[in-house]
Structures are given as structure tokens and as C-alpha cells.
MIDO-901968 format. One record per atom (N, C-alpha, C): x, y, z; residue number from 0; atom name; residue in three letters. Coordinates in Angstrom, 2 decimals, decimal comma. Atoms other than C-alpha are relative to their C-alpha. Layout:
N
- px  py  pz  bakol  kolmar  pakol
- X  Y  Z  NUM  CA  Ala
...
//
This chain:
123
- px  py  pz  bakol  kolmar  pakol
- 0,84  -1,17  0,00  0  N  Unk
- 0,00  0,00  0,00  0  CA  Unk
- 0,90  1,25  0,00  0  C  Unk
- -0,74  -1,27  0,05  1  N  Unk
- 1,25  3,50  -0,83  1  CA  Unk
- -0,44  0,87  1,16  1  C  Unk
- 0,32  -0,87  -1,14  2  N  Unk
- 1,46  5,72  2,26  2  CA  Unk
- 0,51  1,43  -0,19  2  C  Unk
- -0,48  -1,36  0,26  3  N  Unk
- 3,21  8,75  0,74  3  CA  Unk
- 0,57  0,14  -1,39  3  C  Unk
- -0,54  -0,34  1,32  4  N  Unk
- 4,08  10,40  -2,57  4  CA  Unk
- 0,53  1,42  0,06  4  C  Unk
- -0,56  -1,35  0,06  5  N  Unk
- 6,33  13,40  -3,15  5  CA  Unk
- 0,76  0,21  -1,29  5  C  Unk
- -0,73  -0,35  1,22  6  N  Unk
- 7,77  15,18  -6,17  6  CA  Unk
- 0,59  1,40  0,17  6  C  Unk
- -0,60  -1,34  -0,03  7  N  Unk
- 10,10  18,16  -6,60  7  CA  Unk
- 0,77  0,22  -1,29  7  C  Unk
- -0,74  -0,42  1,19  8  N  Unk
- 11,59  20,05  -9,54  8  CA  Unk
- 0,81  1,23  0,37  8  C  Unk
- -0,85  -1,17  -0,28  9  N  Unk
- 14,49  22,51  -9,35  9  CA  Unk
- 0,91  0,26  -1,19  9  C  Unk
- -0,93  -0,39  1,06  10  N  Unk
- 16,72  24,40  -11,76  10  CA  Unk
- 1,44  -0,20  0,50  10  C  Unk
- -1,40  0,19  -0,41  11  N  Unk
- 20,36  23,21  -11,55  11  CA  Unk
- 0,78  1,31  0,11  11  C  Unk
- -0,71  -1,29  -0,05  12  N  Unk
- 21,48  26,80  -12,17  12  CA  Unk
- -0,13  0,64  1,38  12  C  Unk
- 0,18  -0,54  -1,36  13  N  Unk
- 19,99  27,84  -8,80  13  CA  Unk
- 0,93  -0,70  0,98  13  C  Unk
- -0,88  0,76  -0,88  14  N  Unk
- 21,93  25,07  -7,09  14  CA  Unk
- 1,46  0,37  -0,28  14  C  Unk
- -1,37  -0,39  0,35  15  N  Unk
- 25,12  26,00  -8,99  15  CA  Unk
- 0,37  1,31  0,68  15  C  Unk
- -0,27  -1,29  -0,65  16  N  Unk
- 24,85  29,55  -7,65  16  CA  Unk
- 0,17  -0,19  1,51  16  C  Unk
- -0,09  0,23  -1,45  17  N  Unk
- 24,25  28,31  -4,09  17  CA  Unk
- 1,28  -0,75  0,36  17  C  Unk
- -1,20  0,79  -0,26  18  N  Unk
- 27,21  25,90  -4,37  18  CA  Unk
- 1,26  0,86  0,10  18  C  Unk
- -1,15  -0,90  -0,16  19  N  Unk
- 29,54  28,90  -4,52  19  CA  Unk
- 0,30  0,25  1,47  19  C  Unk
- -0,16  -0,15  -1,45  20  N  Unk
- 29,03  29,03  -0,75  20  CA  Unk
- 0,25  -1,38  0,62  20  C  Unk
- -0,30  1,32  -0,59  21  N  Unk
- 30,78  26,04  0,94  21  CA  Unk
- -0,94  -0,36  1,15  21  C  Unk
- 0,93  0,30  -1,11  22  N  Unk
- 28,41  26,37  3,92  22  CA  Unk
- -1,29  -0,62  -0,53  22  C  Unk
- 1,20  0,60  0,61  23  N  Unk
- 25,47  25,57  1,62  23  CA  Unk
- 0,23  -1,48  -0,24  23  C  Unk
- -0,31  1,40  0,33  24  N  Unk
- 27,14  22,36  0,47  24  CA  Unk
- 0,06  -0,84  1,27  24  C  Unk
- -0,12  0,76  -1,25  25  N  Unk
- 28,00  21,25  4,01  25  CA  Unk
- -1,34  -0,15  0,71  25  C  Unk
- 1,29  0,04  -0,69  26  N  Unk
- 24,53  22,09  5,33  26  CA  Unk
- -0,99  -0,93  -0,70  26  C  Unk
- 1,01  0,74  0,76  27  N  Unk
- 22,56  20,38  2,55  27  CA  Unk
- 0,36  -1,45  -0,27  27  C  Unk
- -0,40  1,32  0,50  28  N  Unk
- 24,60  17,32  1,64  28  CA  Unk
- 0,85  -0,76  1,01  28  C  Unk
- -0,80  0,85  -0,88  29  N  Unk
- 26,02  14,40  3,62  29  CA  Unk
- 1,40  -0,17  -0,61  29  C  Unk
- -1,35  0,22  0,56  30  N  Unk
- 29,72  13,53  3,24  30  CA  Unk
- -0,01  -0,91  -1,24  30  C  Unk
- 0,04  0,90  1,17  31  N  Unk
- 28,88  10,66  0,85  31  CA  Unk
- -0,61  0,70  -1,21  31  C  Unk
- 0,59  -0,76  1,11  32  N  Unk
- 26,65  12,93  -1,24  32  CA  Unk
- 1,00  1,01  -0,56  32  C  Unk
- -1,00  -0,98  0,45  33  N  Unk
- 29,36  15,60  -1,36  33  CA  Unk
- 1,09  -0,68  -0,84  33  C  Unk
- -1,01  0,74  0,75  34  N  Unk
- 31,85  12,99  -2,56  34  CA  Unk
- -0,50  -0,32  -1,41  34  C  Unk
- 0,56  0,32  1,32  35  N  Unk
- 29,54  11,88  -5,39  35  CA  Unk
- -0,13  1,26  -0,86  35  C  Unk
- 0,11  -1,27  0,74  36  N  Unk
- 28,90  15,52  -6,37  36  CA  Unk
- 1,38  0,42  -0,52  36  C  Unk
- -1,36  -0,40  0,39  37  N  Unk
- 32,65  16,25  -6,42  37  CA  Unk
- 0,53  -0,85  -1,15  37  C  Unk
- -0,46  0,90  1,06  38  N  Unk
- 33,23  13,23  -8,68  38  CA  Unk
- -0,75  0,21  -1,31  38  C  Unk
- 0,84  -0,20  1,19  39  N  Unk
- 30,64  14,51  -11,18  39  CA  Unk
- 0,57  1,01  -0,99  39  C  Unk
- -0,66  -0,93  0,91  40  N  Unk
- 32,98  17,09  -12,74  40  CA  Unk
- -0,93  1,09  -0,50  40  C  Unk
- 0,81  -1,06  0,62  41  N  Unk
- 31,13  19,35  -15,19  41  CA  Unk
- -1,49  -0,16  0,30  41  C  Unk
- 1,41  0,25  -0,30  42  N  Unk
- 27,82  17,75  -14,18  42  CA  Unk
- -0,32  0,13  1,49  42  C  Unk
- 0,18  -0,09  -1,45  43  N  Unk
- 28,21  18,58  -10,47  43  CA  Unk
- -1,29  0,72  0,38  43  C  Unk
- 1,22  -0,74  -0,34  44  N  Unk
- 25,37  21,13  -10,42  44  CA  Unk
- -1,24  -0,83  -0,29  44  C  Unk
- 1,15  0,86  0,30  45  N  Unk
- 22,99  18,69  -12,11  45  CA  Unk
- -0,14  -1,10  1,04  45  C  Unk
- 0,04  1,06  -1,02  46  N  Unk
- 23,94  15,92  -9,67  46  CA  Unk
- -0,50  0,57  1,32  46  C  Unk
- 0,41  -0,64  -1,25  47  N  Unk
- 23,57  18,28  -6,70  47  CA  Unk
- -1,47  0,38  -0,03  47  C  Unk
- 1,41  -0,37  0,12  48  N  Unk
- 20,21  19,51  -7,99  48  CA  Unk
- -0,89  -1,22  0,10  48  C  Unk
- 0,78  1,23  -0,10  49  N  Unk
- 18,94  15,95  -8,39  49  CA  Unk
- -0,09  -0,49  1,43  49  C  Unk
- -0,01  0,42  -1,40  50  N  Unk
- 19,96  15,10  -4,83  50  CA  Unk
- -0,87  0,94  0,83  50  C  Unk
- 0,81  -0,98  -0,73  51  N  Unk
- 18,39  18,32  -3,52  51  CA  Unk
- -1,48  -0,25  -0,25  51  C  Unk
- 1,40  0,28  0,33  52  N  Unk
- 15,14  17,57  -5,37  52  CA  Unk
- -0,48  -1,28  0,68  52  C  Unk
- 0,37  1,26  -0,66  53  N  Unk
- 15,17  14,03  -3,94  53  CA  Unk
- -0,29  0,22  1,48  53  C  Unk
- 0,23  -0,29  -1,42  54  N  Unk
- 15,44  15,35  -0,38  54  CA  Unk
- -1,35  0,70  0,18  54  C  Unk
- 1,28  -0,71  -0,07  55  N  Unk
- 12,53  17,74  -1,00  55  CA  Unk
- -1,17  -0,95  -0,27  55  C  Unk
- 1,06  0,96  0,31  56  N  Unk
- 10,43  14,98  -2,59  56  CA  Unk
- -0,21  -0,98  1,15  56  C  Unk
- 0,11  0,95  -1,12  57  N  Unk
- 11,19  12,65  0,32  57  CA  Unk
- -0,77  0,58  1,16  57  C  Unk
- 0,73  -0,57  -1,15  58  N  Unk
- 9,99  15,04  3,01  58  CA  Unk
- -1,45  0,29  -0,35  58  C  Unk
- 1,40  -0,14  0,43  59  N  Unk
- 6,86  15,72  0,97  59  CA  Unk
- -0,71  -1,34  0,12  59  C  Unk
- 0,59  1,33  -0,12  60  N  Unk
- 6,22  11,97  0,78  60  CA  Unk
- -0,20  -0,39  1,46  60  C  Unk
- 0,13  0,28  -1,43  61  N  Unk
- 6,81  11,73  4,53  61  CA  Unk
- -1,09  0,85  0,64  61  C  Unk
- 1,09  -0,84  -0,48  62  N  Unk
- 4,20  14,47  4,96  62  CA  Unk
- 0,38  0,96  1,11  62  C  Unk
- -0,43  -0,84  -1,12  63  N  Unk
- 6,30  16,58  7,32  63  CA  Unk
- 0,82  1,20  -0,42  63  C  Unk
- -0,93  -1,04  0,38  64  N  Unk
- 8,41  18,93  5,26  64  CA  Unk
- 1,29  -0,19  0,79  64  C  Unk
- -1,23  0,11  -0,78  65  N  Unk
- 11,62  19,70  7,09  65  CA  Unk
- -0,23  0,29  1,48  65  C  Unk
- 0,34  -0,17  -1,41  66  N  Unk
- 9,80  20,07  10,42  66  CA  Unk
- 0,44  -1,25  0,77  66  C  Unk
- -0,53  1,14  -0,75  67  N  Unk
- 11,83  17,79  12,70  67  CA  Unk
- 0,89  -0,92  -0,81  67  C  Unk
- -0,85  0,80  0,89  68  N  Unk
- 13,84  16,45  9,76  68  CA  Unk
- 1,08  0,93  -0,56  68  C  Unk
- -1,10  -0,78  0,54  69  N  Unk
- 17,28  17,77  8,84  69  CA  Unk
- 0,38  -0,47  -1,40  69  C  Unk
- -0,42  0,38  1,35  70  N  Unk
- 18,79  17,76  5,36  70  CA  Unk
- 0,88  -1,25  0,01  70  C  Unk
- -0,84  1,19  -0,08  71  N  Unk
- 21,30  15,12  6,50  71  CA  Unk
- -0,78  -1,23  0,42  71  C  Unk
- 0,85  1,14  -0,38  72  N  Unk
- 18,43  12,93  7,76  72  CA  Unk
- -0,50  -0,75  -1,23  72  C  Unk
- 0,40  0,62  1,26  73  N  Unk
- 17,55  12,20  4,12  73  CA  Unk
- 1,25  -0,09  -0,86  73  C  Unk
- -1,24  0,19  0,77  74  N  Unk
- 20,54  10,71  2,31  74  CA  Unk
- -0,30  -0,74  -1,29  74  C  Unk
- 0,19  0,62  1,30  75  N  Unk
- 20,49  9,91  -1,39  75  CA  Unk
- 1,21  -0,88  -0,29  75  C  Unk
- -1,05  0,98  0,28  76  N  Unk
- 22,47  6,80  -2,27  76  CA  Unk
- -0,05  -0,40  -1,47  76  C  Unk
- -0,04  0,48  1,37  77  N  Unk
- 23,43  5,15  -5,52  77  CA  Unk
- 0,53  -1,43  0,00  77  C  Unk
- -0,42  1,39  0,11  78  N  Unk
- 23,60  1,42  -6,20  78  CA  Unk
- 1,08  -0,11  -1,08  78  C  Unk
- -1,03  0,21  1,01  79  N  Unk
- 26,41  -0,02  -8,32  79  CA  Unk
- -0,58  0,13  -1,41  79  C  Unk
- 0,67  -0,11  1,30  80  N  Unk
- 23,88  -0,11  -11,18  80  CA  Unk
- -0,34  1,44  -0,37  80  C  Unk
- 0,37  -1,39  0,22  81  N  Unk
- 23,32  3,63  -10,79  81  CA  Unk
- -1,38  0,35  0,52  81  C  Unk
- 1,35  -0,25  -0,52  82  N  Unk
- 19,83  3,21  -9,34  82  CA  Unk
- 0,08  0,81  1,29  82  C  Unk
- -0,02  -0,80  -1,22  83  N  Unk
- 19,18  5,94  -6,76  83  CA  Unk
- -0,82  -0,65  1,11  83  C  Unk
- 0,74  0,50  -1,16  84  N  Unk
- 17,98  5,09  -3,27  84  CA  Unk
- 0,02  1,03  1,11  84  C  Unk
- 0,07  -0,90  -1,16  85  N  Unk
- 17,21  6,72  0,05  85  CA  Unk
- 0,40  -0,76  1,25  85  C  Unk
- -0,26  0,46  -1,36  86  N  Unk
- 18,69  6,13  3,49  86  CA  Unk
- -0,54  1,08  0,91  86  C  Unk
- 0,61  -0,97  -0,90  87  N  Unk
- 16,62  7,80  6,17  87  CA  Unk
- 0,58  -0,16  1,39  87  C  Unk
- -0,61  -0,02  -1,32  88  N  Unk
- 18,18  8,78  9,49  88  CA  Unk
- -0,80  0,94  0,90  88  C  Unk
- 0,55  -0,97  -0,95  89  N  Unk
- 17,06  10,62  12,63  89  CA  Unk
- -1,49  0,23  -0,16  89  C  Unk
- 1,40  -0,37  0,10  90  N  Unk
- 13,79  12,50  12,22  90  CA  Unk
- -0,71  -0,61  -1,20  90  C  Unk
- 0,61  0,60  1,19  91  N  Unk
- 13,17  11,13  8,72  91  CA  Unk
- -0,32  -1,47  0,24  91  C  Unk
- 0,24  1,41  -0,31  92  N  Unk
- 13,52  7,53  9,92  92  CA  Unk
- -1,16  -0,14  0,98  92  C  Unk
- 1,10  0,03  -0,97  93  N  Unk
- 11,19  8,25  12,85  93  CA  Unk
- -1,33  0,26  -0,69  93  C  Unk
- 1,24  -0,31  0,72  94  N  Unk
- 8,60  9,76  10,51  94  CA  Unk
- -0,42  -1,18  -0,87  94  C  Unk
- 0,30  1,17  0,81  95  N  Unk
- 8,83  6,74  8,18  95  CA  Unk
- -0,62  -1,09  0,87  95  C  Unk
- 0,54  1,00  -0,92  96  N  Unk
- 8,23  4,43  11,15  96  CA  Unk
- -1,41  0,37  0,45  96  C  Unk
- 1,33  -0,45  -0,43  97  N  Unk
- 5,25  6,54  12,28  97  CA  Unk
- -1,04  -0,22  -1,09  97  C  Unk
- 0,91  0,24  1,12  98  N  Unk
- 3,72  6,12  8,82  98  CA  Unk
- -0,18  -1,49  -0,26  98  C  Unk
- -0,04  1,44  0,25  99  N  Unk
- 4,28  2,36  9,04  99  CA  Unk
- 0,54  -0,25  -1,40  99  C  Unk
- -0,61  0,16  1,31  100  N  Unk
- 6,35  2,82  5,91  100  CA  Unk
- 1,10  -1,03  0,04  100  C  Unk
- -0,99  1,06  0,04  101  N  Unk
- 8,45  -0,14  4,92  101  CA  Unk
- 1,14  0,31  -0,96  101  C  Unk
- -1,02  -0,23  1,03  102  N  Unk
- 10,29  1,19  1,90  102  CA  Unk
- -0,29  1,29  -0,74  102  C  Unk
- 0,12  -1,22  0,80  103  N  Unk
- 10,93  4,43  0,04  103  CA  Unk
- 0,67  -0,23  -1,35  103  C  Unk
- -0,51  0,14  1,37  104  N  Unk
- 11,38  4,33  -3,74  104  CA  Unk
- 0,30  1,38  -0,55  104  C  Unk
- -0,43  -1,29  0,53  105  N  Unk
- 13,21  7,14  -5,54  105  CA  Unk
- 0,35  -0,11  -1,48  105  C  Unk
- -0,42  -0,15  1,38  106  N  Unk
- 13,53  8,18  -9,15  106  CA  Unk
- 0,45  1,45  -0,19  106  C  Unk
- -0,56  -1,33  0,26  107  N  Unk
- 15,67  11,15  -10,26  107  CA  Unk
- 0,31  0,10  -1,50  107  C  Unk
- -0,40  -0,27  1,37  108  N  Unk
- 16,09  12,68  -13,70  108  CA  Unk
- 0,40  1,46  -0,11  108  C  Unk
- -0,39  -1,40  0,19  109  N  Unk
- 17,81  15,83  -14,91  109  CA  Unk
- 0,47  0,25  -1,41  109  C  Unk
- -0,55  -0,54  1,23  110  N  Unk
- 18,65  17,86  -17,96  110  CA  Unk
- 0,68  1,30  0,39  110  C  Unk
- -0,73  -1,23  -0,34  111  N  Unk
- 20,62  21,10  -18,17  111  CA  Unk
- -0,86  1,01  0,73  111  C  Unk
- 0,85  -1,05  -0,57  112  N  Unk
- 17,62  23,23  -17,21  112  CA  Unk
- -0,88  -0,44  1,17  112  C  Unk
- 0,88  0,45  -1,08  113  N  Unk
- 15,81  21,04  -14,65  113  CA  Unk
- 0,42  -1,34  0,56  113  C  Unk
- -0,17  1,29  -0,67  114  N  Unk
- 16,16  18,23  -12,13  114  CA  Unk
- -1,32  -0,31  0,69  114  C  Unk
- 1,26  0,41  -0,61  115  N  Unk
- 13,14  16,26  -10,93  115  CA  Unk
- 0,24  -1,28  0,79  115  C  Unk
- -0,08  1,22  -0,81  116  N  Unk
- 12,77  13,64  -8,21  116  CA  Unk
- -1,42  -0,37  0,43  116  C  Unk
- 1,30  0,54  -0,38  117  N  Unk
- 9,81  11,43  -7,34  117  CA  Unk
- 0,23  -1,08  1,04  117  C  Unk
- -0,13  0,97  -1,09  118  N  Unk
- 9,45  9,46  -4,10  118  CA  Unk
- -1,36  -0,62  0,30  118  C  Unk
- 1,19  0,74  -0,41  119  N  Unk
- 6,88  6,78  -3,27  119  CA  Unk
- 0,38  -0,80  1,24  119  C  Unk
- -0,23  0,77  -1,22  120  N  Unk
- 6,67  5,34  0,24  120  CA  Unk
- -1,06  -1,09  0,08  120  C  Unk
- 0,86  1,17  -0,13  121  N  Unk
- 5,23  1,85  0,58  121  CA  Unk
- -0,15  -0,37  1,46  121  C  Unk
- 0,23  0,46  -1,36  122  N  Unk
- 3,67  0,55  3,76  122  CA  Unk
- -0,23  -1,48  0,05  122  C  Unk
//
């Protein structure tokens, strides 16, 4: 049964501008996410925008926004196949448990002008 759905779209250019401030990067992204962004070379802003959109979509699916959930509580992972995933920590994990959610599914896509993420939480 689906217990939550969230979607978010963002312009990578907005994230590229914000990334000029190292505090933004440290505040928004976990160390593993920062490492993947750094390895993306010329596509770093698109990768960062996709991760940012995924975090926004996840908290929408959880139904709580960032109330009681920090940006590091929602971590975007990547399987060896490239499939994106979510690891929920702290407030996000607690909210998932409160929803009786068993699994969060994530899809991310991006082009030069937009990044979109879609999250479905199964119970």
C-alpha cells in the first residue's frame, strides 16, 4: 500500500549559484553525497540539484516537510547499477516508522535546465 508520494523540480542553475558558498554544500549534503557531487565534474550542479530535489520529494512523501527532519536525515544513495535510493536517518527515519512505511522508492532525472525527483513510500 502506498502511504506517501512526493515530487520536486528545481533548476540546476539555482543550485550552482548556491554551491559557490561552501556552507550551503556542508549544510545540505552528507559527506557521501558531497563525494559523489565532487566526482561529477562538469555535471556537479545537475547531480547536486537531483539530490536536492530528492530530499525535497522525500519530506513531501513523509508528509512533514523539514519540520523535525534535517537535510542530512535524508541521504540519497546510488547502487552499483546507478539506481538511486534513500537512506533515512534521525527525524526522517522516525517519521517513516510513524507512517508504518516499509520502503521508500526514488527516481531522479535531470537535464541542463531542470532536475526532478519522485518518491513513493510503501507501507
